[in-house]
PLY file of the C-alpha trace (Angstrom):
ply
format ascii 1.0
element vertex 48
property float x
property float y
property float z
element edge 47
property int vertex1
property int vertex2
end_header
2.37 19.07 -28.45
4.39 17.91 -25.47
2.90 17.71 -22.00
5.00 18.32 -18.94
4.33 16.05 -15.96
4.82 17.32 -12.43
6.26 14.18 -10.80
6.09 15.60 -7.29
2.36 16.28 -7.62
1.76 12.80 -9.03
3.63 11.19 -6.12
1.63 13.22 -3.59
-1.62 12.16 -5.24
-0.65 8.49 -5.23
0.34 8.67 -1.56
-3.00 10.29 -0.67
-4.93 7.64 -2.62
-3.07 4.88 -0.76
-3.74 6.50 2.62
-7.43 6.97 1.79
-7.70 3.36 0.70
-6.20 2.20 4.02
-8.60 4.44 5.95
-11.62 2.98 4.12
-10.40 -0.57 4.75
-10.03 0.29 8.43
-13.60 1.65 8.47
-14.96 -1.52 6.85
-13.21 -3.62 9.50
-14.79 -1.45 12.21
-11.55 0.08 13.47
-12.27 3.64 12.33
-15.35 5.83 12.76
-17.23 7.50 9.93
-16.42 10.89 11.51
-12.69 10.36 11.09
-13.22 9.54 7.40
-15.31 12.68 6.93
-12.60 14.76 8.60
-10.13 13.43 6.02
-12.50 14.46 3.22
-13.64 10.96 2.25
-17.28 10.69 1.20
-19.22 7.57 0.37
-21.57 7.51 -2.58
-25.24 7.01 -1.75
-26.80 4.11 -3.66
-29.90 4.75 -5.73
0 1
1 2
2 3
3 4
4 5
5 6
6 7
7 8
8 9
9 10
10 11
11 12
12 13
13 14
14 15
15 16
16 17
17 18
18 19
19 20
20 21
21 22
22 23
23 24
24 25
25 26
26 27
27 28
28 29
29 30
30 31
31 32
32 33
33 34
34 35
35 36
36 37
37 38
38 39
39 40
40 41
41 42
42 43
43 44
44 45
45 46
46 47
């Protein structure tokens, strides 16, 4: 069984992950508000 990989979709996903990572780093440094992260669809896990 051979799987077909959609390279364009993979590249879009990787670019989004990189952008999200930068946004979270910016939030940790205090340069970005939590509201801007929520508007981008980034949610933080709540600790137990």
